[in-house]
C-alpha positions as CSV (number, residue, x, y, z in Angstrom):
1,M,36.6,-17.8,-26.8
2,Q,34.9,-18.0,-30.2
3,E,36.0,-21.0,-32.1
4,A,34.7,-21.4,-35.6
5,E,35.1,-25.2,-35.4
6,E,32.3,-25.4,-32.8
7,K,29.6,-23.7,-35.0
8,T,27.3,-26.5,-36.1
9,I,23.9,-26.0,-37.6
10,G,21.2,-28.0,-39.4
11,Q,21.6,-31.7,-40.2
12,Q,25.3,-31.8,-39.6
13,A,24.9,-30.9,-36.0
14,R,22.4,-33.8,-35.4
15,S,24.0,-36.4,-37.5
16,G,27.5,-36.0,-36.0
17,S,29.1,-35.5,-39.4
18,E,31.9,-33.0,-39.8
19,A,30.5,-29.5,-39.6
20,K,30.8,-27.0,-42.3
21,R,33.4,-24.5,-41.1
22,T,32.5,-20.8,-41.2
23,P,34.9,-17.9,-40.7
24,A,34.9,-16.7,-37.1
25,S,34.0,-13.2,-38.1
26,T,30.7,-14.2,-39.8
27,Q,27.6,-15.3,-38.0
28,P,25.6,-18.4,-39.1
29,P,22.7,-17.2,-41.3
30,Y,19.8,-17.8,-38.9
31,R,16.5,-17.9,-40.7
32,S,13.7,-15.6,-39.6
33,P,10.6,-17.7,-38.5
34,A,8.5,-15.8,-41.0
35,E,10.7,-16.7,-44.0
36,P,10.3,-20.0,-45.8
37,L,13.3,-22.3,-46.2
38,A,14.9,-22.5,-49.6
39,D,14.4,-25.8,-51.4
40,G,18.0,-26.8,-50.9
41,L,18.3,-25.8,-47.3
42,R,15.4,-27.7,-45.7
43,S,16.5,-29.9,-42.9
44,P,15.3,-33.5,-43.0
45,G,14.0,-33.1,-39.4
46,E,11.6,-30.4,-40.4
47,T,8.3,-31.0,-42.0
48,D,5.7,-28.9,-43.9
49,R,2.9,-29.8,-41.5
50,P,1.5,-26.8,-39.6
51,A,1.3,-26.5,-35.9
52,S,-0.5,-29.1,-33.8
53,P,-4.2,-29.3,-34.6
54,T,-4.9,-28.7,-30.9
55,N,-3.7,-25.1,-31.4
56,G,-7.1,-23.4,-31.6
57,P,-8.2,-19.9,-30.9
58,A,-7.7,-20.3,-27.2
59,S,-4.1,-21.5,-27.7
60,A,-3.4,-18.6,-30.0
61,K,-4.6,-16.2,-27.4
62,I,-2.4,-17.8,-24.7
63,L,0.6,-17.6,-27.0
64,D,0.0,-13.9,-27.5
65,Q,-0.3,-13.4,-23.8
66,L,2.9,-15.4,-23.1
67,S,5.0,-13.7,-25.8
68,P,7.5,-11.3,-24.2
69,G,8.0,-9.3,-27.4
70,A,9.5,-9.4,-30.8
71,R,12.7,-11.4,-31.5
72,D,14.9,-8.9,-33.3
73,L,18.4,-9.6,-32.1
74,D,20.7,-11.3,-34.6
75,A,23.6,-12.0,-32.3
76,L,24.5,-12.1,-28.7
77,T,26.8,-9.3,-27.5
78,C,29.2,-12.0,-26.0
79,G,29.8,-13.2,-29.5
80,C,28.7,-16.8,-28.8
81,Y,26.8,-18.7,-31.5
82,N,25.8,-21.9,-29.7
83,H,25.6,-23.3,-26.2
84,R,29.1,-24.8,-26.2
85,Q,30.7,-21.4,-26.8
86,L,28.4,-19.8,-24.3
87,K,29.4,-22.4,-21.7
88,R,33.1,-21.7,-22.1
89,W,32.5,-18.0,-22.1
90,L,30.5,-18.2,-18.9
91,Q,33.1,-20.4,-17.2
92,S,35.8,-17.9,-18.1
93,Y,33.7,-15.0,-16.9
94,L,33.0,-16.6,-13.5
95,K,36.7,-17.3,-13.0
96,Q,37.4,-13.6,-13.5
97,N,34.5,-12.5,-11.4
98,A,34.2,-14.7,-8.4
99,P,30.6,-15.1,-7.4
100,E,31.2,-14.7,-3.7
101,Q,32.7,-11.3,-4.3
102,S,30.4,-9.8,-7.0
103,F,27.0,-11.4,-6.9
104,Q,25.2,-8.2,-8.0
105,R,27.5,-7.6,-10.9
106,N,27.2,-11.2,-12.1
107,A,23.5,-11.1,-11.7
108,G,23.4,-8.0,-14.0
109,T,25.4,-9.9,-16.6
110,L,23.1,-12.9,-16.3
111,R,20.0,-10.8,-16.6
112,S,21.4,-9.1,-19.8
113,L,22.2,-12.5,-21.3
114,L,18.6,-13.7,-20.5
115,A,17.1,-10.6,-22.1
116,E,19.2,-11.1,-25.2
117,I,18.4,-14.8,-25.6
118,T,14.7,-13.8,-25.3
119,R,15.1,-11.6,-28.3
120,W,17.5,-13.9,-30.2
121,T,16.5,-15.0,-33.7
122,A,18.5,-18.3,-33.5
123,P,16.7,-21.6,-33.9
124,A,14.7,-22.8,-30.9
125,R,17.1,-25.8,-30.2
126,I,20.1,-23.5,-29.9
127,R,18.2,-21.0,-27.7
128,L,17.0,-23.9,-25.5
129,A,20.5,-25.3,-25.1
130,S,21.9,-21.9,-24.2
131,L,19.3,-21.5,-21.5
132,E,20.1,-24.9,-20.1
133,V,23.7,-23.7,-19.7
134,L,22.6,-20.6,-17.8
135,R,19.9,-22.2,-15.7
136,P,22.1,-23.9,-13.0
137,V,24.3,-20.8,-12.7
138,I,21.2,-18.6,-12.2
139,A,19.8,-21.0,-9.6
140,S,23.0,-20.9,-7.7
141,H,23.2,-17.1,-7.8
142,A,19.5,-16.7,-6.8
143,S,20.0,-19.1,-3.9
144,E,23.0,-17.2,-2.6
145,L,21.2,-13.9,-3.0
146,S,18.0,-14.9,-1.2
147,L,17.6,-18.3,0.4
148,L,20.9,-18.0,2.3
149,Q,19.3,-15.2,4.3
150,L,16.9,-17.8,5.6
151,A,19.7,-20.3,6.4
152,R,21.3,-17.6,8.7
153,D,18.2,-16.6,10.5
154,R,14.9,-18.6,10.6
155,S,13.4,-16.7,13.5
156,G,10.6,-15.5,11.4
157,S,11.7,-11.9,11.3
158,V,11.5,-10.1,8.0
159,V,13.7,-7.2,9.0
160,Q,16.2,-6.6,6.2
161,T,18.9,-4.2,5.5
162,P,18.7,-2.3,2.2
163,D,21.4,-4.5,0.7
164,Q,19.5,-7.7,1.7
165,R,16.4,-6.2,0.2
166,R,18.3,-5.5,-3.0
167,D,19.7,-9.0,-3.2
168,L,16.2,-10.5,-2.7
169,L,14.7,-8.4,-5.5
170,T,17.6,-9.3,-7.7
171,A,16.9,-13.0,-7.2
172,V,13.2,-12.5,-8.1
173,I,14.1,-10.6,-11.2
174,L,16.5,-13.3,-12.4
175,Y,13.9,-16.0,-12.2
176,Q,11.4,-13.7,-13.8
177,H,13.7,-13.1,-16.8
178,L,14.5,-16.9,-16.9
179,A,10.8,-17.7,-17.1
180,Q,10.2,-15.2,-19.8
181,A,13.1,-16.6,-21.9
182,Y,11.6,-20.1,-21.7
183,S,8.2,-18.7,-22.6
184,S,9.6,-17.1,-25.6
185,I,11.0,-20.4,-26.8
186,C,7.7,-22.1,-26.2
187,V,6.0,-19.5,-28.4
188,Q,8.6,-20.1,-31.1
189,L,8.2,-23.9,-31.0
190,L,4.4,-23.7,-31.3
191,S,4.5,-21.0,-34.0
192,E,7.0,-22.6,-36.4
193,P,6.8,-25.9,-38.4
194,H,7.6,-28.8,-36.1
195,T,11.1,-30.3,-36.2
196,L,12.7,-33.5,-35.0
197,F,12.3,-34.0,-31.2
198,Y,9.6,-31.2,-31.2
199,R,7.5,-32.6,-28.3
200,R,10.6,-33.5,-26.2
201,R,11.8,-29.9,-26.5
202,L,8.4,-28.4,-25.9
203,A,7.9,-30.5,-22.7
204,R,11.3,-29.4,-21.4
205,V,10.6,-25.7,-22.2
206,L,7.2,-25.8,-20.5
207,H,8.6,-27.6,-17.4
208,R,11.5,-25.1,-17.1
209,G,9.2,-22.1,-17.4
210,I,6.8,-23.5,-14.8
211,D,9.7,-24.3,-12.5
212,S,11.2,-20.8,-12.8
213,Y,7.9,-19.3,-11.6
214,R,7.7,-21.9,-8.8
215,R,11.2,-20.8,-7.5
216,L,10.1,-17.1,-7.8
217,I,6.9,-17.8,-5.8
218,Q,8.9,-19.6,-3.1
219,I,11.3,-16.7,-2.6
220,S,8.5,-14.1,-2.5
221,S,6.5,-16.1,0.1
222,H,9.4,-16.9,2.4
223,F,10.1,-13.1,2.6
224,Y,6.4,-12.2,3.0
225,L,6.2,-10.5,-0.4
226,A,3.7,-10.8,-3.2
227,P,5.1,-12.3,-6.4
228,P,5.4,-9.9,-9.3
229,K,2.2,-9.1,-11.1
230,G,1.2,-11.7,-13.7
231,S,3.3,-14.5,-12.2
232,W,0.3,-16.8,-11.4
233,A,-1.4,-15.9,-14.6
234,R,1.7,-16.9,-16.7
235,I,2.4,-20.1,-14.9
236,Q,-1.2,-21.2,-15.4
237,R,-1.0,-20.3,-19.1
238,L,2.0,-22.6,-19.4
239,V,0.0,-25.4,-17.7
240,A,-2.9,-24.8,-20.0
241,L,-0.6,-25.2,-23.1
242,A,0.8,-28.4,-21.6
243,R,-2.7,-29.7,-21.2
244,E,-3.7,-28.8,-24.7
245,Q,-0.6,-30.5,-26.1
246,K,-1.3,-33.6,-23.9
247,L,2.0,-33.2,-22.2
248,D,0.8,-32.6,-18.6
249,Q,1.5,-36.2,-17.6
250,R,4.9,-36.4,-19.3
251,R,8.0,-36.8,-17.2
252,V,11.0,-34.5,-17.8
253,L,14.6,-34.9,-16.6
254,D,15.5,-32.0,-14.3
255,P,19.1,-31.8,-13.2
256,L,18.2,-29.3,-10.5
257,A,15.6,-31.5,-8.9
258,A,16.6,-32.9,-5.5
259,D,15.0,-35.9,-3.8
260,R,15.6,-34.6,-0.4
261,P,16.9,-31.0,-0.3
262,T,18.7,-30.4,3.0
263,A,20.6,-27.4,4.3
264,Q,24.3,-27.8,4.1
265,N,26.6,-27.3,7.0
266,N,28.5,-24.6,5.2
267,G,25.3,-22.5,4.8
268,S,24.3,-23.3,1.2
269,A,20.5,-23.5,0.7
270,A,19.9,-27.0,-0.7
271,S,21.6,-29.9,-2.4
272,L,21.0,-29.6,-6.2
273,T,23.2,-32.5,-7.4
274,S,20.8,-35.4,-7.8
275,H,19.1,-36.0,-11.1
276,R,15.4,-36.9,-11.1
277,W,12.6,-37.4,-13.6
278,V,9.6,-35.3,-12.6
279,K,6.2,-34.8,-14.0
280,L,5.9,-31.7,-16.1
281,T,3.1,-30.1,-14.0
282,Q,4.7,-31.1,-10.6
283,P,6.3,-27.6,-10.1
284,Y,2.8,-26.0,-10.6
285,L,1.0,-28.4,-8.3
286,H,3.8,-27.9,-5.7
287,S,3.4,-24.1,-5.7
288,A,-0.4,-24.3,-5.9
289,L,-0.7,-26.5,-2.8
290,F,1.8,-24.3,-0.9
291,A,0.2,-21.0,-1.8
292,S,-3.4,-22.1,-1.2
293,A,-2.5,-22.9,2.4
294,N,-2.0,-19.2,3.4
295,P,1.7,-19.5,4.0
296,L,2.1,-15.8,4.9
297,Q,0.4,-16.5,8.2
298,L,3.2,-18.9,9.1
299,T,6.7,-18.3,10.4
300,V,9.7,-18.8,8.1
301,E,10.6,-22.1,9.7
302,E,7.0,-23.3,9.3
303,Q,6.9,-22.2,5.7
304,L,10.1,-24.2,4.9
305,Q,8.6,-27.3,6.5
306,L,5.3,-26.8,4.6
307,W,7.2,-26.3,1.4
308,L,8.9,-29.7,1.7
309,C,5.6,-31.4,2.6
310,C,3.8,-29.9,-0.4
311,A,6.6,-31.1,-2.7
312,R,5.7,-34.7,-1.7
313,W,2.0,-34.1,-1.7
314,A,2.1,-32.7,-5.2
315,N,3.0,-36.1,-6.6
316,G,-0.5,-37.4,-5.6
317,A,-2.5,-34.3,-6.8
318,R,-4.5,-34.5,-10.0
319,L,-5.8,-31.9,-12.5
320,L,-9.5,-32.3,-13.3
321,E,-11.4,-30.9,-16.2
322,R,-14.6,-30.1,-14.2
323,V,-15.7,-29.1,-10.8
324,T,-16.8,-32.1,-8.7
325,P,-18.9,-30.9,-5.7
326,S,-18.3,-34.2,-3.8
327,L,-14.5,-33.7,-3.8
328,K,-12.3,-31.3,-1.9
329,T,-10.5,-29.4,-4.6
330,L,-8.6,-26.2,-5.4
331,L,-10.2,-24.0,-8.1
332,A,-8.0,-22.4,-10.7
333,S,-9.0,-19.9,-13.4
334,L,-7.0,-18.5,-16.3
335,R,-8.7,-15.2,-15.8
336,L,-7.3,-14.8,-12.2
337,D,-3.8,-13.8,-11.4
338,Q,-3.7,-15.6,-8.0
339,P,-3.2,-19.1,-6.5
340,P,-6.0,-21.6,-6.7
341,I,-8.9,-21.2,-4.3
342,P,-10.0,-23.9,-1.8
343,S,-13.4,-25.0,-2.9
344,V,-14.7,-24.9,0.7
345,R,-14.5,-21.2,0.7
346,L,-17.1,-21.0,-2.1
347,Q,-19.5,-23.6,-0.9
348,H,-22.0,-21.0,0.2
349,S,-21.3,-18.5,-2.7
350,N,-23.3,-18.0,-5.9
351,V,-20.3,-18.3,-8.2
352,D,-20.5,-19.6,-11.7
353,M,-18.2,-22.7,-11.8
354,K,-17.7,-22.4,-15.5
355,Y,-14.7,-20.2,-14.8
356,F,-13.0,-23.1,-13.0
357,S,-13.8,-25.7,-15.7
358,A,-12.1,-26.4,-19.0
359,P,-11.2,-24.4,-21.1
360,L,-11.3,-21.5,-18.7
361,G,-9.7,-23.3,-15.9
362,W,-9.4,-26.5,-14.0
363,T,-9.6,-28.0,-10.5
364,I,-6.9,-29.8,-8.4
365,D,-8.1,-32.9,-6.6
366,L,-7.0,-32.9,-3.0
367,S,-8.0,-36.4,-2.1
368,N,-4.5,-37.9,-2.1
369,P,-2.8,-34.8,-0.5
370,L,-5.4,-34.9,2.3
371,R,-4.8,-38.6,2.9
372,Q,-1.0,-38.0,3.1
373,L,-1.7,-35.1,5.4
374,Q,-3.7,-37.4,7.7
375,R,-0.9,-39.9,7.8
376,R,1.6,-37.1,8.6
377,L,-0.6,-36.0,11.5
378,H,-0.1,-39.3,13.2
379,R,3.7,-39.0,12.7
380,P,4.4,-35.2,12.3
381,G,8.1,-35.4,12.7
382,A,9.8,-32.0,12.5
383,I,6.8,-30.1,11.3
384,S,4.4,-28.6,13.8
385,P,1.0,-30.4,14.2
386,D,-0.6,-26.9,14.4
387,V,0.6,-26.2,10.9
388,L,-0.8,-29.5,9.6
389,H,-4.1,-28.8,11.3
390,R,-4.2,-25.3,9.8
391,V,-3.6,-26.7,6.3
392,Q,-6.3,-29.3,6.8
393,D,-8.8,-26.7,7.9
394,T,-8.0,-24.5,4.9
395,W,-8.4,-27.3,2.4
396,A,-11.1,-29.4,3.9
397,G,-13.1,-26.9,6.0
398,G,-12.2,-28.0,9.5
399,K,-13.1,-26.4,12.8
400,S,-11.8,-23.0,11.7
401,R,-14.5,-22.9,9.0
402,E,-17.2,-24.1,11.4
403,T,-16.7,-21.4,14.1
404,K,-19.8,-19.2,14.7
405,R,-20.0,-16.4,12.1
406,T,-22.6,-13.7,12.5
407,P,-24.0,-12.7,9.1
408,V,-24.3,-8.9,8.9
409,N,-24.3,-8.0,5.2
410,I,-23.9,-4.2,5.7
411,R,-22.2,-1.6,3.7
412,C,-18.7,-0.3,4.7
413,E,-15.7,1.4,3.3
414,V,-12.1,0.2,3.1
415,V,-8.8,2.1,2.5
416,T,-5.5,0.5,1.9
417,G,-1.9,1.7,2.4
418,L,-0.4,3.8,5.2
419,S,-0.7,7.1,3.4
420,A,-4.4,6.6,2.7
421,I,-5.1,5.4,6.2
422,G,-3.2,8.3,7.7
423,H,-5.2,10.7,5.5
424,H,-8.5,9.5,6.9
425,L,-7.3,9.0,10.5
426,K,-5.6,12.4,11.1
427,N,-6.9,14.3,14.1
428,G,-6.4,17.8,12.8
429,G,-4.4,19.8,15.4
430,D,-5.3,17.6,18.4
431,E,-2.7,15.5,20.1
432,A,-2.8,11.8,19.6
433,P,-4.2,10.2,22.8
434,E,-1.7,7.3,22.4
435,L,1.2,9.8,23.1
436,A,-0.3,10.8,26.4
437,N,-0.3,7.2,27.6
438,T,3.3,6.8,26.6
439,F,4.8,10.1,27.6
440,A,3.4,11.1,31.0
441,A,6.0,13.8,31.6
442,P,5.1,17.4,30.5
443,A,6.9,18.9,27.5
444,A,10.1,20.7,28.3
445,D,10.1,24.5,28.2
446,S,11.4,26.0,24.9
447,L,14.2,28.5,24.8
448,V,13.1,31.7,23.0
449,M,15.7,34.3,21.8
450,E,14.5,37.8,20.9
451,V,16.6,39.8,18.4
452,D,16.0,43.0,16.5
453,T,14.8,42.9,12.9
454,I,17.5,43.6,10.4
455,D,17.1,45.6,7.2
456,F,18.5,43.4,4.5
457,R,19.7,46.4,2.4
458,T,21.4,48.5,5.1
459,G,22.2,45.8,7.6
460,R,21.0,48.1,10.4
461,P,18.5,46.8,13.1
462,L,15.0,48.2,13.0
463,K,13.0,49.1,16.0
464,D,9.8,47.6,14.6
465,Y,9.2,44.9,12.1
466,E,8.2,47.4,9.3
467,V,6.8,45.3,6.5
468,S,4.1,47.7,5.2
469,L,6.0,50.9,4.4
470,H,4.5,53.2,1.8
471,D,7.9,53.9,0.3
472,Q,8.6,50.9,-1.9
473,S,12.3,51.7,-2.2
474,S,12.9,51.6,1.6
475,R,10.8,48.7,2.7
476,A,12.4,46.2,5.0
477,L,11.6,43.0,3.1
478,P,12.3,42.2,-0.6
479,S,9.5,41.6,-3.0
480,A,9.5,37.9,-3.5
481,P,7.2,35.9,-5.7
482,S,4.4,34.1,-4.0
483,V,5.0,30.4,-3.2
484,S,1.5,29.7,-2.0
485,R,-0.4,27.0,-3.8
486,K,-4.1,26.4,-4.0
487,S,-5.2,23.5,-2.0
488,N,-5.7,20.5,-4.2
489,S,-8.2,18.9,-1.9
490,D,-10.1,17.4,-4.8
491,G,-7.1,15.5,-6.0
492,V,-6.2,14.2,-2.6
493,Q,-9.7,13.1,-1.9
494,K,-9.8,11.2,-5.2
495,R,-6.4,9.7,-4.6
496,Y,-7.4,8.4,-1.2
497,Q,-11.0,7.6,-2.0
498,P,-12.3,4.7,0.1
499,I,-13.3,1.4,-1.6
500,P,-16.9,0.5,-1.2
501,A,-17.3,-2.9,0.3
502,T,-19.7,-5.2,2.1
503,L,-19.2,-6.7,5.5
504,L,-20.5,-10.2,5.0
505,N,-19.9,-11.7,8.4
506,S,-18.0,-11.3,11.6
507,S,-16.5,-13.7,14.2
508,A,-14.5,-13.5,17.3
509,S,-11.2,-13.3,15.3
510,G,-12.2,-11.0,12.4
511,A,-14.5,-10.4,9.6
512,G,-15.2,-11.3,6.0
513,L,-15.4,-8.7,3.2
514,R,-16.7,-8.6,-0.3
515,M,-15.1,-5.9,-2.5
516,P,-15.2,-4.9,-6.2
517,P,-13.2,-7.2,-8.7
518,D,-10.6,-4.5,-9.4
519,C,-9.3,-4.9,-5.9
520,R,-7.5,-8.1,-6.9
521,G,-4.3,-6.4,-7.8
522,R,-4.4,-3.8,-5.0
523,L,-5.0,-6.0,-2.0
524,K,-2.6,-8.7,-0.8
525,T,-2.3,-11.0,2.1
526,G,-0.4,-9.2,4.9
527,D,-1.6,-5.7,3.9
528,L,-2.8,-3.2,6.4
529,I,-6.3,-1.7,5.8
530,A,-8.7,0.6,7.6
531,L,-12.3,-0.4,7.8
532,R,-15.1,2.1,8.4
533,V,-18.4,0.9,9.6
534,K,-21.0,3.5,10.9
535,D,-18.4,6.4,10.9
536,H,-16.0,4.4,13.0
537,W,-12.5,3.5,11.6
538,E,-10.7,0.4,12.7
539,L,-7.4,-1.1,11.6
540,A,-7.3,-4.7,10.2
541,L,-4.8,-7.1,8.8
542,V,-5.6,-9.0,5.7
543,R,-5.2,-12.7,6.5
544,W,-6.4,-14.2,3.2
545,Q,-7.9,-12.9,0.0
546,F,-8.8,-14.3,-3.4
547,G,-10.5,-12.9,-6.5
548,L,-13.5,-14.1,-8.4
549,P,-14.5,-12.9,-11.9
550,D,-17.1,-10.6,-10.4
551,Q,-15.8,-9.8,-6.9
552,C,-12.9,-10.0,-4.5
553,R,-13.2,-11.8,-1.1
554,S,-11.0,-11.1,1.9
555,G,-10.7,-12.2,5.5
556,V,-9.3,-9.7,8.0
557,E,-8.2,-9.7,11.6
558,L,-9.2,-6.6,13.5
559,L,-6.4,-5.1,15.5
560,G,-8.6,-3.2,17.9
561,G,-7.6,-0.3,20.1
562,H,-7.5,3.4,19.1
563,T,-5.3,4.6,16.2
564,S,-4.1,8.0,15.3
565,A,-2.0,9.3,12.3
566,V,1.3,11.0,12.9
567,R,4.4,12.0,10.9
568,V,7.7,10.3,11.5
569,R,11.3,11.0,10.5
570,R,14.2,8.5,10.8
571,Y,17.7,9.3,11.7
572,S,20.3,7.9,9.3
573,R,23.7,6.6,10.3
574,D,25.4,10.0,9.7
575,G,22.8,11.7,11.9
576,R,20.7,13.2,9.1
577,R,17.0,13.1,9.3
578,T,14.8,11.8,6.4
579,D,11.8,13.6,5.1
580,P,8.6,13.2,7.2
581,M,6.5,10.2,6.3
582,V,3.2,8.7,7.5
583,G,3.1,6.5,10.6
584,L,0.3,5.2,12.8
585,L,0.1,5.2,16.6
586,T,-2.1,2.4,17.9
587,G,-2.8,1.2,21.4
588,H,-5.3,0.3,24.1
589,T,-6.4,2.5,27.0
590,G,-3.9,2.4,29.8
591,Q,-1.2,0.7,27.8
592,A,1.9,2.0,26.0
593,A,1.3,2.8,22.3
594,E,3.0,1.0,19.4
595,L,4.2,2.5,16.2
596,I,3.1,1.2,12.8
597,L,5.7,2.0,10.1
598,P,6.3,1.0,6.5
599,A,8.6,-1.9,5.8
600,P,11.5,-2.3,5.3
601,L,12.7,1.2,6.1
602,F,12.7,0.8,9.9
603,Q,14.5,-1.6,12.2
604,P,14.8,-2.2,15.9
605,G,17.3,0.3,17.4
606,D,16.5,3.1,15.0
607,T,15.9,6.6,16.3
608,V,12.9,8.4,14.9
609,D,11.0,11.6,15.5
610,I,7.3,11.5,16.1
611,I,5.6,14.7,14.9
612,N,2.1,15.4,16.2
613,A,0.1,18.5,17.1
614,G,3.1,20.8,16.5
615,Q,5.4,18.8,18.8
616,T,8.3,16.6,18.0
617,R,9.4,13.7,20.2
618,S,12.5,11.6,19.6
619,V,12.1,7.9,20.4
620,T,14.0,4.7,20.0
621,L,12.4,1.6,18.3
622,H,12.6,-1.6,20.4
623,K,11.0,-5.0,19.9
624,Q,9.2,-5.7,16.6
625,T,5.9,-7.2,17.6
626,L,4.5,-7.8,14.1
627,A,5.9,-7.7,10.6
628,T,4.6,-8.4,7.1
629,G,6.0,-7.5,3.6
630,S,4.4,-4.0,3.8
631,F,4.5,-2.8,7.4
632,S,6.0,-3.4,10.8
633,I,4.8,-2.7,14.4
634,F,7.3,-1.6,17.0
635,E,7.4,-0.9,20.7
636,F,9.2,2.3,21.4
637,S,10.3,4.6,24.3
């Protein structure tokens, strides 16, 4: 595997001359970035000039935020010293471990390799070449682990088995590690003296890092999940570095780019064989257009169609330095870990636009994408016209933004998460009224067996349950330590403390909320919340949300009806019951109730116990009427 003849470094590797041979047992003496080169070892491609003059304090701060950690690994555990050896080692490994039989095992190996390359002290050009070897293999594995689930079922259901959920999260983690590895090389290139082909390598590294985050965002959205924390902040920092280095308009050759990705008959996700030159910022514009159109409100099939449309529309989008009120734009800020915000949502808000102007942010001009969208409306093809109209309304402020909204501007409270909602909606010992509508038959009589009390010392039955005898040596019950605990009501109240909010306006379909800025990381599209206005709790579904430097805005859809908190237990395949967990019963008067349960633990056909007011009822889950990444609503009987 490890051939010393393939170890080439310095000028000999670039000039094509015969490489100096090194014994296979010794590693090439890679120089630490902090150490200066000796006089006789300086490569002709390296210069003494410092980093680019555009690297100011803002750029240094971005580099600190992008750096995944110290580079302290002298050698890879696989023993490879360059990308050629790594390619041969990887081919041999995949032959011994067929991908179709051990995806999870191979993913663990790839993840370890990415983590090691992130910490590797090798020169940037060798680290970059090694990542270019791994990138197509990682893309193939991630596609098999995640996107193939969509190829099998595009019905819009997010019901997943535990194995499918594990595969999905593995694909997300792979792309996250790949993006961090490219970010590490970007930091190295900008921190060290510039070498030959510096700008070409930097452009490629920036594009690869941005594209990795784009693929991560695609997978998360298609499965109704929020991307990992910091994903949007990091992709926008990479774009900011590209703009500072004047590389945002540069085109990069991407072997994984496909002109027209189409599903294969054999079930593979997309054709990745055609080569294409793409603009460096195209992956960011693609994901920004897609994520700003509220894709979590669409079905899986509609999301896939919108994803392809946004890929074409991104070629006409432009990054602008300043906010232009006359244009329809998307607003991006380096301070916000979220997709860009459509400017129409802030047209009546007193928000300082400096956060969306250079150097703190930028805007994305939607003039060309909106024109392309108008042309597509005349010839929609496979995509639904309703989806196109919804995107147009979101970006340009169409009819949905002109519907009558009643300004109320009153104080309210919000709680998020099933556990917190269940804590505030519990009815004490009273039976949930939704159960009475579903189960009209009276509860069956219980069988009670009366037996004598047994003395645990003698084994003889006692006539009475004597637990307070004066003779301590002959008492019926042993002296056991107390297991009672003081009620930690203060801790529970603090844990489930409602969030103060302001109900800005209401409409026939929902309401608009303003919340503190620290809610940006806690609230996501598709989450279930409970809203209390004037001592009345009501469930709501978050349809859209975005953060601002001083506040968080959200639009919610009110579910209506009456809701009660219950405890539920699920039966496993072997008949065992899980520990009780929080569930919600919701329904309208005169109608059968529905059960709100956390995702992805429950699926149609599961048998569950509903525990309420001291009674336990076993039911079977049927049709799933609504599902997001955090909860599901089921019919049951």
